[in-house]
Structure formats: C-alpha cells, structure tokens
N, C-alpha and C positions, 0 to 999 in steps of 0.2 A: 766664704765657701772654699773648700779644699780644691786644689787644682786637679786632683785625681778622682773626685767623686762624680759619678755619672748617674743622673736621676731619670733620664728618658727611658722609655720602654723599647725593647727591640723592634716592635712592630712600627714604631714612629721614627725609626732610623732607616733611611732609604738612600740608594745610589741611583742617580739619573745619568745614564750614558748620553753624552752630547759632544759634538766636535768643538774645537776651539773657537771657530768663527761664529758659532751660534750660542756660546755660553752667556754673553752679556744680554742677549735678547731673551734667553730663558730666565735669567735672574729678574729681568724687568717683568716678565709674565708672572713669576712666582710672587713677586711683591704685590702686583695688582690683584692676584687671587687670594692673598692673605693680608688684607688691609687691617683686620682686627688684631693681628698679632704684632708683638714687638719683635722686630727682625734685626739680626746682625749678619752682615755679609763680610766674610773673612777671606783674605787672600794672602798668599806667601810672597807676592810681588808688590808693586806700588799700588796703593789703594786710591790714589788720586784719579787714575784712569777710569776706575769703576764709578767714582763720584761724578765725574764729568759726563759719563755716558748716561747715568740715571737722571741728571739734571736736564740734559738735552732732549731726552725722550719722554719726559713727564712734564705736563703743563703746570702741575703743582708739585713742589718738592715734598715727598712724603716725610712726615715728622717721626713716624714710627720706625724708620730704617736708619741704621748706622753702619758705615763701611769702615773697617779697621784691618790692619795687618796682624800677623802672628805676634810680633813683639809687643804691640800695644795691648792686645787681648790678654797675653800671659801676664803682663805687669799689673793690670787692673783686675784683681780677683773679684771685685764686687760688680763687675760689668756682666749682666745676665740678659737673657732674652727668652722669648717663647719659641722662636724659630731661628735656627742657625743654618745659614746657607754658605757652604764651603765652595768657593769658586774654583779651587784647584786642590791638589794633594801635596802636603809638605814633603820634604825629603825624608824626614824621620817619622815613624809611626807614633812615637811618643808625643810629638807636637800635635798631631791630630786628636789623640786621646785628650790632651789638654784643652782643645777646642770644645769637645763634647761636654766638658765640665761647666761651661758657661751657658748651656741651654737647659731649660726646665721641662720642655714639652716635646719638641720635634727637632730633627736634624736632617738636612739634605746635602748630599755630596755630588757635585757635578764632575763627571769623569770622561776623559777622552780615551781614544784607543791606546795611546802610548802610556797612559797613567794606570792602565788596568793591572800591570805588574806590581804597582805600589800598594794595591789593595790587600794583597795576601798578608803582609806583616801587620796591617791594622786589624784584620780579622783574627790573626793569631793572638794579639794582645787582648782583644775583646772576648775571645773564646767562642765565637760563633760567626756564621756567614751573614753578611749584610744583604738584604733583599734588594734587587734591582728592578726599577720601573722604567718603562720606555714612554716618553712624552711624544705625542704625535707632532710631527713637523720638526722635531729636534733630534731625531735618531740618526745613526750612522748611515751613510749612503752604501747600499749593497752593491758591491763590485762584482759583476758577472764576468767570470773568466771564460773565454771561448774554449770550446771542446777541441782537444788535440788528439788526433788519431795516432796511437803509438806506432802503428804500422806504416804511417806516411813517411816518405823519404825526407831527410833533413834538407833544409834550404841552405845553399852554398853562397858565400859572399863572392863578389867579382874577383877578388884576389885568389880565392880558392879555385874558382873556375879556370883562371889563367894557369895556375900551377898544374891542375889536372890536364889541361890541354897540352902543356909542354911535354908531359910524359908520353903523349901519343905521337908526337912529331919529332923527327930527327933535327938536332940543333944545327948541323952543317948544311944540309940540303933544304930544310924547311918543309919537307914533304912527309906524309904519314909513313910511319915505320912499316916495312913489309911484314906480312905475317910469316911466321916460320913454317917452312914446309918440311914434313917428315918423310924421308925415303924409306922404302921397304927394307933397305940394308941396315938402317938404324935399329930396326926391331931385333931384339935378341931371339935367335932361333934356339928355343929351348929343346926342341926335338932333336936338333942336330948336335947340340952340346951334350945331350944325355945319350951316351953310347949304350948299345944293347949289351955290350960285354960287361958294363958296370953292374948290370943287374945280377943279383945273386941267384944262382940256379939252385933253388931250394930242392927241387926234385932230384937233382944230381947229388947234392950233399946228403940228402936223406936216403940212405941205402935201405933196401927192402929187408936186408939181413938183420937190421936193427929192430925191426918190428918183432914183437913177441907173438909167437904162434900160440894163441890161446886155445885154439881148437885142438892143436896137437897135444898140449900139456893137459888139457881137461878131457879125461876119458869118460865115455858114457857109462862104463861099468861102475866108476866111482860114484856117479850121480845116482845110479840105481841102488847101490849099496847104502848111500846116505839116507835116502827116503824110504828104504824098504822097511816093512813092518817086522819088528823083532819079536821073537817068541819070549814071553815072560817066563822066568824061572818059577817053579812052584814055591809057594810060601812054606817055610819050614819052621817048626817049633824048636826053639833053641833052649828053652828052660824058663826059669823064673828069676826075677831080680830079688833084691834084699827084702822088699816089701811083699813078696809073694805074687807079684803080677807077672803074667806070662810074657815072654819075649819071643818075637818072630823075626825072620830074616827079611820079610817084606813089610808093606804098609797096611796089611789087613787089620791088624789090631784085634780087639775083642769082638769085632763085628762078625767075623767068619769062624772064630774059634771059641772054644769054651775057656773058662778060667783055668781049667787043669791042663790046657794045651791041646786037647783033642779037637778034631775037625767037627764043625757043626753040620747038620743035615742040609741037603740041597734046598729044601723048602723053607728054610729059615733065613732071614725073617720073611714072613708071608708077604707076597706082593699085593694080593687083594685082601682087603679087610672087609669086615662086615658093614652093612649099610648103616649109616648114622641117622638117627631120627632125632630131630629137634622138637622137644615138647615145650610148648609155650604154656605158661601158667595162666589159667583162665580165672578171671575174677568173677566171683559170684555176684549176681545183681543184688543190690541192696533191697531189703524189704521195704515196700512202699508203706509209708505211714498213713494211717487213716486220718 
C-alpha cells in the first residue's frame, strides 16, 4: 500500500476534543466500544506508556489492538487496521497524512486545547475541514470568567496605596499638607486692567459729515420724471424697402397701415366678430333590417 493513499471517507474521519489527563481513559473506552474492529493506537511519544495503561485497565488484553509509534508505523507499509486512533498530533502535518494511509475504514484524532492550532495544516493538506464530535465526560471544562464592571475602580496594591498616601503628607512634619488658600488679591482684576480710554470711540471717529446725504442728492422731481408717462410719438410712414414692404418709424407694422403706407380706418381690425356656430355632423340612424 502507498504511504500517501487515503481510502477512508470524510464522514468516517473525526476529531474528538479531550484534555490530556483524560486521553488514555477515552482510548480505553473507544477500544471497548469497537471490539469487532482491528485497531491501531498511534502516538508520537513512547508507546510503552499506552500499552501499560491498557494492560492495567483491562482484565483481558485485547488481541485486536496494537500500539505503535510513528516511526514503526511509517516503516511497515503493510501494517493496516479498520480503526486508527491517534493519541496526539505529530509536529508535521505530513506525518499525520501518512498515518491515515494505514486505515481502511475509520480514523479518530484525540485533540487537546493546545493542539488545536496544529489541526489547520492537516486540513489544508486534506483540502477539507475535519468534523469534531464531543464525547460526554471527556470534553473540556468550561471556565466561567467573572463579570468585571469596566466602570469599577481599579484595585490598588499595598505598595501603591503607600505611595499615594505619601503624596498627601508632608515629608518633614508628617502632617497632611494644608490646602492652598486663594486671596482675593490673587484674582486678576480684568475690569481694572481694561481702561475705558483704551476703548475705541467709534462714534467720535465716525463723523456725521462722512455720511452721504441721500435725501439731499435724490430730488423728488427726478423721481416723478422717471416714472412719468411719456407721450408716444405718432407713427410715420417712411417708405418702402427693396422688397416693396412699407417701413414705419414705430412698431405698428402692417397691422395699422396698409401696404401702400396709408393709415387704416379706426374700426379695423374689428374688435367684435360675428357669433360662431359649431355645427355637429349628425349621423343618420341606420335602417333596421327586417
């Protein structure tokens, strides 16, 4: 069998989170639950510790279980099993992939909290995420962190309390430092410093002669002349242009004059026209067919 060929299905490959102190107990449970399988327990450390634990915790030594380390497993390519139990994660992801080549059906990986970071390189080589199952009684202990109010004052150590107390007492007398008293003389008299003479006398600088006498410059007669109604000059006939059209001095055009230049009558064009009658076409009723 090739050391890189993996025959197990992704659904038969699982990760079991478990702390270090419970790993051997979980291995013993998995062996008892899968007695019909040919099992290999592989570890990157000394395999004798695992063998001694299994012998001491089982009345009958299981014949279907074999405990090996990574060096022994990689050297013997013909060593295969139905269930591969990895007690830990090797330092290199390639070594774990080589472990999977020795199982034909299932593979279980026991993982503690610190080994979780070594799982990502393995999943990268496999090209998929390995599902994780939690076994009751072998899961991580949930650590409840007490709630801390961010607004609560920080607790000070005894050394910090002493340093803070020294700042409040005089080193020579050993008595509390007196509070500073402020006299009224210390306050800056802004009203006194700001003299009235410093103010700019705007009224004095601005002479009344500089004002423009608008009333004086603007005569009422000019206003009346501006808006007064001007008499229009009579429209005169000046002649004809090259095309024979009459030319006038004003804007009357052909409306008030004839084409020859003579003035039209006062009643032209007529202001009142005759009454218009709208005649609707009446459709004749079609003859009824007998």
